[in-house]
N, C-alpha and C positions, 0 to 999 in steps of 0.2 A: 610456574602456573599449573594448576590442576585442571584436567579436562574431564567433563562429564563422561561416564562410561555408558555406552549405549548398547543394549542387547535387543535384538528383534525377537521379542518373546512370542511364543506360539502356544503356551500352556499356562494355567494358573501358577504352576511352580516357577516357571521362568519369568512370568510377569512379576511375581513377588520378589524374585532374585534381582530383577531390574531395579525395583524400588529400593531394595536393601542396599545394593551397590551405590545407587545414586545418593542415598542418605549418608553412607560412609564417606563418599567423596566430599559431600557438602560440609561434613564436620570439619574438614580441613580448609574450607573456603569462607569461614566466618570472619567478619571484620574484627579488628583488634578490640579486645575488651568484651566481646560477645561470648557468653558462657554456654549457650545452647542453640541448637539449630532452630530456624523458624519453622513453625507448624504450617507447612505448605497447604495442606488440605483445608485447615481452618481459614487460612488467608484467602483462598479461592472461594470457598463455599459461603463465606459471609457476604460475598458480593454476587452470588448467582442472581441474575435478574428475573423478575417475575411480573406478571400482569393479570388483570382480571377482566379482560374485554378487548375490544378492537381499538387499537391505537395505531393510526396510519404511520406514525413515526417510530413505532417500536416492533416491527417484525424481527424475528430472530433468525440468524443464519447459522448453518452448519457447513463445515467444509474441511479441506485438508491442504490448502494452499494452491492446489492445481484445479480444484473444483469446488463450487459452493452452491448451496440450495437455501433460498430464503423463504421462510414459511410465515403464514399468518397465525392468528390465535387458535386455529384448529390443528396446528402442527403440520399442515400441508399448505397448498396454494389454492384454497377454496374460494376466497373472495378477493381476487386480484384488483377488481375495479375500486374497491374501498381503499386501496393503498397507493393508487397511481399518483396522487398528488403529494404523498408523503415519501416513503421509501418503498419502491415497487418490489414485487415478488418475482424472483428470477431464478433460472438454473443456468449457470455459466461455467465454462471451463477455459483453461488457458489455450487449448487447441481449437476452440470453437469460434471461428471467424467466417465471415461471409462477405462477398463482394457482388454487387449487381454488375451486369454486363457493361463493359466500357465501350458503349456504342460510338462515343465521340473520339475514341482513340487517344484519350488525353495522356499527356506525358508531363513530367515535372517541368521540362523546359518551356512548356506553354505558360508557365507562371513566373518565369524569370524577369526580374527588373534589375537594371544596373544601378549601382550606387558608387559614388565617388569615394575612393579610398586612397588618400594621399596622392591624388592625381591619376589613379588607376581605376578603370571601370570594373567592378566586381559584381557578378550576378547573384541575386538572392531570390528565392522562391517566395516573393512577397505578393504575387498576384492572387491572393485568396479570393477577392470578390470577382470571381469569374466562373464560368461553367467548369473549366478545367480545375480551378482551385477548389471548388466545392466538391466535385466528384472525388478528387484525390484526398481531401480531408476526410470524407465520409466512408471511404473504402480502403482497406477492409474495415468492417465494424464487427464488434463482438456480437455473438448470436445467442439469443435465448433458446436453449435446447429443448424446451417443452415444459408445459404446465402440468403439475401433478396435484390434483385436488380431490375433495370429497363431493359427491353428488348427494345432496341432502333434500329430503322431501317431507312435507307435513303429512299429517294423517289423511288429509283430503287429496293427497297426491301432487300438490303444487310444490314447486321448488322453494326451499326454505332459505331465506336471506339471513344475514347476520343477526337481525333483530329477533329471529325465532329461536336463537340459541340462548339458553339461560345458564346461570351459575358457571360461567367460563373461568377457568384458572389455567395458568401456564407458567412453567418454570424451565429456564435453561440451566441444565446441570453442566457447568463448564468443567468440573472435575472429571466427568466421564464423557463429555461431548455428546450429550443426549438431550433431546427436547421432549418434555412431558406436557401434554395438553389434555384437558378434560372439559366437558360441557354437557348440557342436557338438551335434548330435542324432544319436545312433547312430553317432558318429564322423564324420559329414558336416558340413561347415561351413555356417553360416548367417550372413550379414552384413546389417545394416539401417542405412541412413543416413536420418535424419529431420530435417525442418526445417519451420518455420512461415513463411509469406510475411510480409514486414515490413509490408505495406499491406493485406492481405486476411485474412479469417477462414478461413484455409486451411492445412491440414497436408499435407505431401507426404512420401513415403518411397520408397526403392528397396530392394527385397529381392533378394538374390542367394543361391542355393543350388541344388545339384543335386536337393534334396528337393522343390523346387517341381514339377518334372516328374513326380515320383512321387506327387504329391498328398498328401505327408506334411507339407508346409508350404503354407498358404493364408491368405488374408486374411478376417477376419470383422468384421462391423459389427453392433452391437446397440444398441437404443434403449430407455430406461427411462421411467417416469413420474416426475413431479417429487416430491421428497422434502420432507416437512414436518419433518424432523429439524433440530435446532439446529446440528449440527456436521458430522462427516466424511461422512455419507451424503448426497451430493448427488443420489442416484438411488434410486428405489424400483422394484425389479424384481419386486415381488410382485403388481402390479395391471395385468396386460397388457390387461385388458378396458376400462380407463379411458382409453386413448389409442389412436391409430391411426397406422400407417405405410403410406402409399399410394405405389405405384410410379406416379409422376405422368408420367414421360416416360422412354423407354429407347431407346438407340441401340447401335451395335455396340461402342462403347468408352466408354459412360457410362450412368449411370442417375440420374434426378432423383427424390428421395423427398420427399413432403410429410408433415410430422409435425403431428398435431393433438392437443393436450392441453387439454381443456375449451375455454376461449375463446382459447387461445394457439396460434399456428401458426408453423412455420418450415420451411425447405427444406434438404436435404442433397444435394449433387451429388458422386457418386463417378465419377471419370474414370480410365481406365487406358490403358496403352500396349501395343501388340502384341496377340497373341491371348490371350484369357482368357474364362472363362465365369462368369456370375453366377447364383446360385441363391438363392431365398428358402427358408431352412431352418426358419424359425419365424415366428410372427406379427410379430415385430419384429427378426428376425435375417436376415442375408444372408452369403453366402460367395462369395468371388471366388478362382478357381483358374486355373492356367495349366499348359501342358505345356512351358513354356520355363524355362530356369534363372534367369530374372530377371523380376521383377514390379515395375513402377513405377506409382505411382498418386498422385492428389491427392483430397482431400475438402474441399469448400468448403461452409461453413455460412452461411446468410443468413436474415434475418427476413422477407424478401420474395422472390418468385420471381426467381431470378437471370437476368440477360440477357447473352447473348454467351458466348464461350468464356473459360475461366479459364486462367491460366498452367499449363503442364504441370510435371512433376516437375523436369526440368532447369532450367527457368526459375525455379521456386520456390527451388531450391537456389542458383542463381546470384544471385537477388535477395537472399537471406539473406547470402550470402558478400560481397555488395556493400554491404549496409546496415550490418552490424555493424562492420567496420573503420572506416567513416565515423563511426559512433557513438562508438567508442573514441578516434578521433583528434581529435574536436572536444570542446569544453568543458574541464573541469578534470581534473587528475590529481595523485596523490600517490604518491611512490616512497619506500619505507622501506628499500630494499636496502642503503643505506649505514650503517644503524644496527646496532651490535653486539649490542644487547639482543635475546636470542632471542625475546622476545615480539613484536618488530616484524614478523616474518614472519607470525605469526598475525593480527595486526591488519591487515596488508596483504591477507591472504587474505579476511578478513571484508569488507573494503572492496570488493575487486574483485567478489566474489560478490554483495554487496549492491547494487552498481551494476547488475549484470546482472538480478538478481531484481526490483528496483524498475522497471527499464525494461520488463520483460515483464509485470509484474503490476499496476502502479499508474500508469503513464503513459497516462492514458485520458481519455475525454470525460465521465466521471462521477467523483465522489470515490471513492477506493478503499475496498474492504472490508478488514478487518483480516487476513483470510486470502486476500486478493487474488482471483485467478481460479483458485484451486486447490481450495478446498472452502468449505463454507457455515457457518462459525461465525456466529452471529447471522443465520442464514438467508441469508447472502450480502449482507445490507444493510450500508450504510456508516455510520460514526459520525463526525459532523462535528468533534467535538473532536480526533479523530485525524488530520484532514486536515493539520494543521500538521506532524505527525511524518511523514506520508507524503510531503508535497510540497515543503516549504521547501528541502530539499537540492537539488532540481533547479536552483533559481535560484543557489544558492551554487556549484554545480558548472558553471555556465555553460550550463545546459540549460533556460532559462526556458520555452521553448515546450512542453516536456513537462508542466510544471505548469499553464501557461495553458490547455491543452486542457480542463481540468476546470472552469475558472472561469466560462465562459458559462452553465453549468448554474445557478449561483447566481442570475443575473439572469433567465434565460429560464424557469426552472421553480420554483426554491425561494423566490425573493423574495416572490411573491404568497402562498405558503403561510405564510411567516414573518410577513408582515404580518397575515394572518388570525389566527395564533396570538396575536400581541401584542394585537390588538384584542379578541379573545375574553377575554383576561385583564385587559383594561382598561389596556393600556400603549400608548404611542406607538411608532412605528417598526416594526422587524422583529425578532422573536425567533426565532433559529435553533434548530431542534430538534437532537436528538442522533442517534438511530438511525432511519434512513429508507431508503426504496427510491428507485428512479429518478424517481418522480413527487413526491418530497419529502413524502410522507404520513408523519406522525409515528407511531412505534410506542409503544404503552403500555409503561410500565415503573415499577417502584417506586423506581428510582434515576435513570435517564437523563433523565426529564422535569424533574428538579430541577437538573441541571447547568447552569452558566452560563459555564464557562471557554471554551466554543467561541464565545461571542458576539463577542469582539473579533477573532477570526481573520480575517474578511474584510477588516477594516481593516489588519491586519498584512500580509496577502497583497498588498493594493493598494499599500501603501507600499513593500514590498520590491521590487515590480516597477517602481514609479515611480523608485526610486533606481537599480535595475539599468539601466534604460533611460535613464540620464542625464537624469532629471527631464523626460521627454517629456510635454508637455501632453496628448497623446492619451490617456495613461494616466489622467489626471485625469477626462477626459470619460467614459472607458470605465467607470470604477468609482465615480463620484461618488454615484450613487443608492444603491448598496450601502453605501458608507461612511457616508453621512448617515443612512440608515434604521437602520443598526446603532447609530450613536451616539445617535440619538433614543431608541431603546429603552434603551440603557445608562444614559442620564441619567434617564429616567423610572422605571427599575427601582429606583434607589437610594432608600432610605427616609430621610427627614429626622427627626432626633431633636432637638426644640426644646431640651430640657434641656441636652444636650451640645453643641448648635449644630454638629451634624455630620451627614453622610450615611453610612449604613451599607449593606452588602450582606447581605440576608436577615435573618431567615428568612421564608419557607421557601427553602432551597437545600441542595444537597449539593455540597461542594467537589470539586475534582479528586481529592483524597484521599477516596475514597468510603466512609468509615467512620462518618459521622455521620447521625443522624436529620434529615430535612429541617426538622422543626419547631424544631430546636435550633440548627442551624449558622448562624453569621453571621461576617462579616468574615474570610474566609480570606486569608492573606497573598498567595498567588499571584494570586488574583482581584482583590484591591485594587490590586496592581501593574499588572495587565493593564487594569483600568478606567482607571487614570491614563494608561497608554500610549495606549489606544484613543481616549479623549476628546481627549487632547492632539494626536494625529495628525489626528483628524477636524477639529479647529479649524485646524490648519495647512493642511489641504486647502481649507477655506473661504477662507483668506487667499490661497492660490495661485490660486484661482478668482475673486479680487477680490470676495468676498462678505463681509458683516459677520460677526463672530464670533457664535456662537449663545449668548445669555446663560445659558440653562439649563444648557448644557454647562459653561460656566465656573463657574457657581454650584456644581455638583456637584464639579468639579475642585478648587475652592478650599476646600471644606469636607468633602472625602472623609475618612473616618476614617483616623487614623494607623495605621501597622502595629502590631499587638499585639507585645509583648515579654514574655519571662519569663526573669529572671535573665540578661539579656544575650543571649538567644537568641530567634530567631523561631520561634514555635509554628506549628502547622498552621493554626489559626484562633483568633479571639478567644474563641469559646465553649469552646475546649479549655482555657483557663485555669481554667474552672470545672468542666468535665466530667471531666477526667483529673488524676490526681495528678501525672503528668508530661505537660505540654502538648506536648512533642515526642513525640506518640504514634507508636510505631514500627511501624506496619502500613500496608500499601498504598503509595501513591506519596508520596515525600517532596517534595511539590509546592512547599513554601515555598522550596526551593532554586531552582526555576524563576524566581522573582521576580528573581533576579540571576544569570542564566545564559542561559536562553532569552530573557529580557527584559533591557533595560539597567537596570531597577530604579530608576526615579526615586524618590529619598528613602530608598533602602535604605542602611544602614550596611555598607560592605564588610567591616569587621572583625567585626561581629556576624554577618554571613552566613558568614564564614570559620569562626567558632566554631560556628555551627549546622551547617556542613558536617562539622566534626570530630565533633560529637555524632552525626550521622547515620552516619558511617562507623564510629564506635566501636561502635554498638549499634543495629542495625536488624533487623527480621524479614525477611530477604531472601527467604524462601519466599513471602511475601505481596506481593512486588513484581511488576512487569511489565517487559517487555524494554526499553521506552523510558525507564525510570527511570535506567538506567546512563548513557546519553548525557546525560540531563538533569543528573545528578550531575557528569559530566565537564565540561559547559559551565559550571556554577557554579564548579567547581574552577579551571577556566582563568581565569574572569573575576576571581576573587579572588587570582590569582597563585600557584596551586598546581598547576603542570603535572604533577608526579609523581602527585598524587592523581587528576588527570584521566585519566592512562594507567591507573592502578590501577583506576579505576572501569570503564573500557571493557573491561578484561580480567579483571574479578573472576570468580573461579572458583566460580560458583554456578549452580544449575539454570536460573534465568530468564535468565541471560546466556550460555547455551550456543548455539553456532553449529554446525550440522550439516555433514556432508560437502558437501551441496548448497548450503550457505550460509544456510539458513533459521534463524531465531531460535526455538529450541525453548523452550516454556514448561512444559508438562506433558503427560500422556497425552491429556488432552482437547483441548489446543490445541498441536499439534505444530509449527505455524508461526505467526509473528506479525510481519507486515511493518512495523508501526510501529517495531519494534526495529531493523530494517535501515535504514529511512529516518532514524531518530534517530541511528544510528551515523554515517551519512554527513554529517548536519548537524553533529554534534560534531566530526568529523575536519576538515571544511572550516573551522570556526571555530578549531580549535586550530592549524591550519596557516596560514590567511590572516588570522586575528585577527578583531577586531570594531571597531565604530565607536569611535574614541578611543584605540585601542591605538597604542603607538609603532611605529616602522618595523622592529620585530624580524622576522626571517624567519619563525619559527614560535613565536609567543608561548605557545601552549598545550602545547608539548612540552618535556620536560626538555632542559637545555643539552647533555647528552651524546648526544642523539639527532640523527642527521643525516637530516633530512626534506626532500626536494625536492618542490616543488609548482609547478603552473602552471595558469593559467586559472581560479582560484578567486575568489570574491567574499566579502569580509568579512561577518560577521553584523552586523545593526544593533545 
């Protein structure tokens, strides 16, 4: 396997060398029969999104994986109210969390309810509808670090609304990571170029307009309190007395602000170039104005007091223009331009935009949230069952380092909490929770605490990286504790039925298809397949490390329940055979398809899975699905030899599979972006192009024969 060569370039010469070396490496990563490398710049630039006005569903975001800044059509956050019902404008960082005071002294134990588990009472944090449950779910929540916008005024001195701006044009240059915005106010031009530093939590912009010198264009900063809202409102502007903004340090061309919200603190450093004057206009608001026709500034955010100077505007723009070409030139690529099918261009658009969005939103030191660093669905917390969908694609696209950034958190923070949870419930090993914040504290839920399909994920991640890195023994040592603790829980969790001489999963549990009562559900097809995969891989890890096989793991593997069947089809779970007249219950996620798509499906009958796929495609309640369901269907279709169905699934014309102008996967008015859909799309495309373990040497086994799909630098799915 060839690895991308990465050089941290700091000069035009070294930046050029980075691209040259990446190009040389990629010449050796082309698919069989491919004569020349893909033109990466042309591939990206033909999908740079643009717009000519205010679209509440199309703000553009700049970021670096740890920090993101979402801007409106002015290039900053000038008209936030106009976007609140669409995709809100925010400034979010992975370290930026806030908790209101726990005046009730709430603890997770306050939400425990016991559930019968083979005659044993097991506590679950299912008491969500309670004061304790609601406080624990909402805290900590991710924090909007502050609004950065333009103060615009008409010739008569009144504030100018969006309707006063004419000839607006905006283009996101994904090749360079820069946002270019232009408009006219009172007939006079205003242009803004915006970028985020690739290695710092810093946004930079350069504003040019003759209106700056007339004080009709200025820069404004405003800071909110943390929001306890579930969704789009990451800021609470109604409680100015509950937080403070202190001018901590001020110089001729900078100001350092210290923000305090209850027990949480952070710093904001605004720096500018040339002559400008700063005024505090309200308790938490500031205005920067100049009598020159240009205003260049940077805003740096940090959890601790910053030390030393930060890169100025030009250096930030240059760093972005250096970083992003290197990003696009390394790793994998797929080019659909040779395909006549008109749908191919739309698939390519979604692919390029998804690569950009995942790089800025989910390539981070923590597992990603489902709405990334844009707004706070589920209070900005992350769901560990979604980490597969957020992260696996990075490895398949030759960017494992972007995925591996988040994995130390499992060992350093989450493992101890997962062991505590397993011990509290009477199990061995580590039981990974679902909805958690940065300290891995579980959130109460009537659903999430019963999910189990996130349990084998760490084993899958470790094995994926082990294979990618040419079976490097260092990977075995790095992840062995997580793999073994996960397998210990999985084996202990299975319930032995003496009469049937088998092990079953649940109850209580809720499958990935979240439509069953926890007291009733058992033996879901996907989870059975994942248990087989996880325990088998864990045993192979013991063998690789020259350790004896774990007998309890083998015992469960050898007697794990067979997959339930109904009239030659795989139902969602075994209890569905009794619960529903039609066990292929057609709501929520069709997760049984994941058993032979996402997974290699040990023991699955491919013909029966193909028939199950047909049943799903023929009649499913698509309004009750989620964005990652379509890539999951596509992967199953590819694995059973139905490439046409795979493409159909990825491009199905239904609301939950909608991809907006900015590339986000729209779900509904409540959830206007959904990054597991973007990550899942990239995983499915890599699998369909590069294949999966055991596929023949076909160039693109997951695409129809009449599609011309060029690819390079991809890794097959296991």
